[in-house]
Phi, psi and omega in degrees: 000151186299140181289157181300315183298320180291318184295319192247022177295338179287341190299323182293344180264358190274064178245006179255027185301329185280358174296148185310136191298332187288354176278349182269166185283072182273167179285031180111202176290173183305137182300139179238163185298328181286359181251014182248131170257121183266131186244118181240165181243111181292344181276356180240122180301133176095341184296310181291322178298316178295322177300314181290325176299312179297315183299321178296317181295325184259001177071035178266132185285154181302329181296343180258029171245128174243128183253117180260166173234096183225175179302147174271359177286166183277352178235139178236147177289157178298321180297312180293325176301312182295318186281319191254348179242295184297316182301305179300322179292319178299319178296317180296318180289341178280350180288155181305137176088340188264324187304316181276332188277317185283124180240353184214138171255133175249112181272124185266164173317132177106349176273148178301152178273325188220159182246127177294154173298160175303150182294147177276152178279171177299318179297320179293320178296320177297316179295321178299319179299316179297316182295321180293324175297316179296320180298317179297318180297314180295320179297318178298317179295323176297316182293329183264341190283170177273164182304320182296327178291322178297314180290339181280359172130354180299319180296317177297321178299317179295319179297322178293319178297314181296324178296319179290324176300315180299319180296316181292325179282351178058043182302326181281000176265350174292133182217159168288146177302321185294316181292322179291318185290344176297340180252025184297336179271354182256125183262341192249075174206153181271160181266351184276101180092191185267165177240125178303136182276117183292346178266353179296130184304322183289346180253018188293341176256003185283138180264161174077020180276159172301143180297135182299333181295344180255014181243129179251145167289146179221132174225169186222132169254098189209165180175187183294339182204162175301318182301319180293319180296318178297320177297320178301315179299312182295318180296321179300312182294322178295315181294322177298319183291318185264339189092131182291124181240157180136209182236157177251137182233128179234132187240095178269174180261329182229154168302148186306318183289344185252007181297124180292163184260168165063041170207156177297326178298319179295317180301314183286327176296317177296323179294327174297317176300315181295323176298316177301320178295322179294318180293318179298317180294334180289340182061027178283324187196168175289145183237132173240138178231129175261123187229047172231180177293341177286160172258167169304138183267161181310130177083001185277352189234074178286155174054043183286123177253322177229143177211138167214133179189182176198164008220108177228093192294115176051036181216080182304136176257123186278063183269347197244144159249117191272136173284150173302126182093005184297149177241119182233138187217111179251126184271102176199164199288331188229036191280353173233030179293336174207149171245357189234339184298122192297322184270004182287139174252016179301145190295318181300310180300313184292319179297321177296318177296324184276343173137000179289158176258342182209144179204172182222143175188165179261152179271355182194176179302116182258346194074141192298326183282010173259354179287150171305140184282119187304317183298319180291311184300305184286329179298313179287327179299315182284339175296331172088359183277326188248151176279174185304313184295324179289318177300320178294314187297320182279350179257357187262117183290327192224151175242176185051044187221226197247349195273152179225135170256125178247121180150169178292119183298336181274354189300122174234092187293346183236020186292331181256013182275091183261354183281327184238108182277144176297148176282114185245051177287000000 
């Protein structure tokens, strides 16, 4: 996979963010309601009703609703995904008028979140059994052995065994349904690992990418309950009409001047600082930044409209009172592993329960440099030109991977904010 230094060498040049959005490699003009195909699950109560509720609010025609019959669980097998999700959507998009017109898929409440890796063969399972036995044996020897034995190669031997186990289990083939379905029109790509996103701002000069004409924007209106999803839709429309008001909170790990160099963590910490700077320069709202190893503490973030921070793995901190239409994004490895598990404290689920209208998270370990880049996402969001799905798409490095965007793809929280103009120096 591409190195951190190679991926983010552009970041030091990213000070022209306020230039008009249409000069960047976007998926075309601003997304419109007639360019969305809404995907519902007839096997889950409420999915189709919520789809039609949203479509009525946004003026989307009935012909742009596709009703699937798939599992109501949060995980789907690779075989069922291909047969019951990708196949029908590919067929629908192949019909006259749709291939060129549809630019975004909206996944509704009730669709699975993630796709299991392809099944292993009998031979692979036999090999996995042998490797796990070897791993246990090496681990026991490590625990009992002397330092010289560890330095003599036992640790390296275990790492090699674990690497082969991971390869055979196809761990890097697990993907979010949303990230995989963005490539439903593309036939020529592998499932092992991520695929560079041709719309990502940082890859605009990169060669050998998948053609943009075969890449769809994907967003999801989903959450712990039907009631919450309906509230998200209503809050989005209310915030668009009035303009999103409140405060922005950014939670970095180090003071800007002390951010260490040469790691993905450093790149993203600096990007959180830069995102705070973009929001502050927009004059949309007051900005607070926490820049120590601590997180915002419970009750410290009233009237929260925007949030980005890290790192509290699957342990939501109740620091916020969320404004209607709020957008919250926590950078940690498993924050969208579930939206429904009752005892889960994952940030996406908890933020939706507490009141956000849009959030982002991974369904599994994505590696930090696969997260949407905060400065790009929030910078374009506060500029007001692009909707939520477009801001996400140009800030997202990889497809066929782990990430999920939850929220109305058309959402523009600042589109009617004419009182405070962005600073375009």
